N, C-alpha and C positions, 0 to 999 in steps of 0.2 A: 721286501726285503732284498738287501744286496747281499749277492753269495761270496762267499769267501774261499777261495783255492789253496789249502796248504796241504795238497798231494802231489807234489812236482816230483817226488822219486818213483810214482806209479806211472805218470803220465804228463807231458807238458803241452800247452798248448802251441798248436802251429803259427810258427812265426810268419807276419804278413810278407816278409822277402821270402819265405819259403815258399807260401802259397802263388804267390806273382812268378816264381820261377817253375813252377809245375803247371799253372793253369793253360799256357800255350801248347804244350805237352798232352796234356788231355784232352783239348778241343781239337787241334791240329796237325801234331806230329804222331798218327796213330800205328804207324809202321811197325812190323814185327823186325827188331834187331835182327834176327836170323835171315829175312829175306834177303834176297840179291838184288832187288829192285831198287830204285831211288829212295821210296818210301823207307825201306828196311835200312839202306846206307845212310838215311838222315837218322833213324833212330840209332843205329847204332855208333854214329857220332856223337850223340849226345850222351849216350852210356859211357862211352870210353872217356868223354870229358868229366862226367860226374866220377868215374872211378880213378882219374888222373888225380883230380883235384882231391879226394879224400885221401888217395897216396900219398901225395905232396904234406897235407898236413900232418899226417901220422908220420910221416919221413920212411917210408916203405917203396919198393916198387908197386908199379900197376897190378901186373900181372901176380901178386901175391894177396890181392884182394879177391875174395869171393862175396858176390852180392847173395843174400841170404832173405827169407821171409821174415827174420826179426832176430832178437837175442836168444831167444830160446832155440831156435833151428842152428844157431851159429855153435852154441856150446853142444848141442847133441853132435853135430856134424864133427866136431873137433874129438869128441871122445870116441863115438864111432868108427870113425876115418881113422883112427889111431889103432883102434881093439879091434882085431879081427876075432868073427865068430866061427867056429866056436874057440876058446881062447888057447893060445898057445904056450910055448914054454916062458914067455914073458907074459904073466898073468898079475900083475899086481900094479895097482893103481893107488895112487895117494892124492888125497883131497883135503877138504876140512869140513868140519862138523856145522859151519855158519854158510856155507855155501848157498847160492840160490837153489830153488827145485829143480831148473832145469839141468844143473849138474849134479844133484843129490840123486833125482829120479833116474836119469840116465845111469849114473852109478849101481842103483838099485837092481836095473835091468841089466847089466853087464856082471853083477855078483851070482845074478840067475845063471847066467851063461860059463861060469866056471871062474870068473876074475875074481881075487881078492882084493878087497878096499880097504883102505886104511882110512879111517876119518879121523884127523889132527884134531884135538881140543883147541880150544879159544880161552884167551884170559877173561878175566871178569871186563876187559875193555874191548872184547871181540877181536882181539890181535891172536894172529897164529905165530909160534915161535918156531925161526930158522933152525934150532937145535932140534926141535922134534922132527922136523920134515927130515933131515939129514939122520936123524936113527929110526927114521921110517925105512929108509933107502934100502933095498936088496937087490941080490942080483937078478931078482925077475922082474924089477920095477920097469912098467913101460911107460908111465906116463905121469907128471905131477900136474895137478889143476889145482890153481887156487886163486880165487878173487881179488880184483885190485882195490874195488871200495865196496864196502857192505851195503846193501840195499836197505837194511832195517836201522843198522844204529851207525852207520856212517864209518867204521874202522878204515883203515887204509893199512893193507896188509904190505909187509917188506918183500915187494915184487923182485926188486933189484937182487936182493941179497939170496932169496930161494931161486932165482933165475941164474945167478953166478954158480951154485952149489948144484942147479940140475945139470948145467952146462959142464962142470967140470967132472961129473959122472956120466955126460953121452945120453940124459935123459929128458925127452921132449916136454918142454912147459908151456901149458896153457893158461890162459889168463882170462876170465870173465870181466871185460871193463866195461858193460853195459852202464854202469852207473856213475862210473869215473869219468867217463868220454867226456871232452868240452869242458870240466870243471879244474880237471888237473892234468899238467903236462903231459904228453905221450910221445915219445919218440922211439920209433922201433929201429930207427937204425943205430942205436946205443943199449936198449932194454935187453937184456938176455933172455927174449919171449920167443917161441916160436910158433905159437897160435895165441890171436885173441880176438876175443868176442865183441862187437858193437850192435847198438840198437837205435834209430833214427829218433824214435818217438821220445827218448829221454832228453834229448837238446833242441827242441823246438821243431823237430822234422816230422814226418807222416807215420803213421802206424803201418805196420807190414813189411817192412822193410830194415834188414841189419846187415851187417857183412861179418866175413871172419878172415884174419890176417892170416894166412899160412906162409910161413918161411918157406923159400925156394930150397931151403935143406930138407925138408919133410916131404914124404909121400903120403898123401891123403886119400883114402877111397872114399868115393861119393856116397853121401846118404842116402840120395835122389837119383834115380835112373830114368830113361827115357829121352834124352837129347843130347846134346854137344855142348850146349851153353855152361858159359863160367869154367872154359877150358876143361870140359867134360866134369867138374866138380859138384855141379850143380843143376841138374837138369830143370828143364822148365823156361816159358820165357818169361825174360826179366820185365819188371816193371819200371818202364825208362822213366817216367814222370817221378815215380817215386824214388827214384836213384838220384836225379838232379835235386828234388827237394833234399834228400838225405847231404849231400855233398854241400850245399846252402848252407842247410842246418850246422853242419861241423865247421866250415869257416866261418859263419858269424859267431860262434860258441868260442872257435879257437881265438878270434880276435878280440872277443870282449872279455876274456877270460880273467885278467887280471882284475879289471871292474867289475866283473860278476862275482869273484871271490870275495873283494873287500864289502861288495853290497850285501852279500849271502852273510858272512860275520856279524854286520851290523844289524841285520834284521834277526839273526840267532841271538846276539847279544840283547838285545831289546826286548826279546821275547822273556829270554833269562829273567831282566829286570822286572819286567812286568808280574810275572807269574810270582817273584820274590815277595813283589810289594802288595800281591795279593794273598799269598799262602803263606810266605814265611820262607827262610830258608830249607827249614825241617818240613816244609808243605808237600815237598815233590823231590823225586829222586832222577840225577841225570844219568842215562844209561850211554854207553860207548867211553872213547878216549877223551880224556878232558883237554890234552894238548892239541892246539889246531893242526899240526904238522901229521898227526895221526889219522886225522877224520876228514871226511868231505866236509865243505863248508858250508852245504844247503838243508842239512837234517839236522834236525834236534829231535832227540829220542827221549820221551821224560815218562816216567810213572809215578801215578799218584794212589800209593797205597790206602786200602779203606773203600775204594771203589773198583769198577770191574771196567774192563777196556770197552765191552760191547756197550754196556749203558753211557760211557762217557762219548764214545763215537755216535750213538742214536742221539742223544742229547742236545751234542754239537751240530748235526745236520739238522735237528729241527732248528736251530738258530742260524742255520744258511753257511756254517763251517764244514768245510771238508776236510779231514784228516784221516790216518790210517792206522791199520794195526800190525801186527807181524804177517800173519797169513791166514787165509779164510779156507776152508772145503768147501765141496760142491755143494753142499745144504745151503750154504749160506751163514751158518752159525760159526763163530770164532773159534779156532782152537790155539793153544798155546803156543807161540812163538818158539820154533826148532832153536832160532840163533839165540834169544835170550836163555833158553831151556841149556845151550851148551856152554854159555858164559857162566853159568850156575848162579845165575840171580835167585833170590828168594823167591816162592810161591807170590807172595802179596806183591812183589814189584814186578814180576813177568806177567802177572794175571791184571796188571792196571796201567797196561805200557800204552802209549799213544804216538805215533811217529808224526812230526809235523814237517814238511819240507817245502821249501820256498823255491821262487823263481824270480826273473828278473821284473816281472810284473807286481811281484807282490809289496804293499805300500805298509810304511810304519803305522799308518791309520789304520789298517787291517790286523796289523800283530796286536795294537793297544785294544781294540774292539774283541780279539779271541783272548787275549789274557783277562779281560774282564768278566766275559762270560764262561771262560774255563774256572775261575776263581770261583762264581757264584755257584755253577754246577758241582764243583767240589766241595765246597762247602753244605750244600743242600743233602749232596749223597751220603757225607759222613755225618751228618746231623738224624 
């Protein structure tokens, strides 16, 4: 059986060039970058080069980048780093109802500590309104946190407009760019953003490493204590090999961005045509923005009313096709996506949704095979 991987929004294969960049550091350069001897200095030099490379690609200062253990930690570091415990006079945070759980669960914890959280609604495309952000701001607003590109339906939020609004009110603005990095241009020298989260394994890099951009204008309290690493913002010995892999992955992603965007759109169009050929235009529902400028190019989120997400994913997996749903609870059973719920989609649409996400290695033949199998599975389930 040929296996087909259409879940690149969850994790991407490690690029060969990234592995080549990491292997010497795993085998030979094993020093601790905090050590003063030659081994430590060599490791520190590699870490510095990786930070400089990433900073150059994102157009920020190297000192404004904090390496983390991934995107979730970066999100948590931004929120808890700005929100003192217990809450002070500024105890209001604005976010959206379609954020990743790394932000939503952090906000729930802050609510327990006395913070008031405004969860902005999204429209049927998963987009947040700048007007709603403005209406939510109060004199107590400490932080605004809105993601760049949604990890489920691919909606690209109006980050620049929200950032300009936040800056005009003197409110720090955090953006979760984990899903967007490497797929849309990010220039931190012009974007009105104060904090931005990244993760390497979404763009062909290793798992277990991410980064938080923290503008030099922002004072951030550390989330993890125990050492002076990362300019005393994140204690713990840095993963030098992973940092080098992260830098190489981001470099390759940025350099191939336009080609990759075109390829992802071609794959998405091919799949839509294939599904239409098998099921007809009325046989499925496309979730998320219709305009290409409003969505990430590698995500196609569709619903098949009359079926259930869990059954669809199980049947696809039996055919060797990996796709995804919204979210899964710890027991392993699927729960209705909070994103689709926030978008106000009907129950039958939200409960039959599947996310297909593509990568540079995805072929048209894989897309055609998947459409054939999806058509067969859906027709059988509906009968």
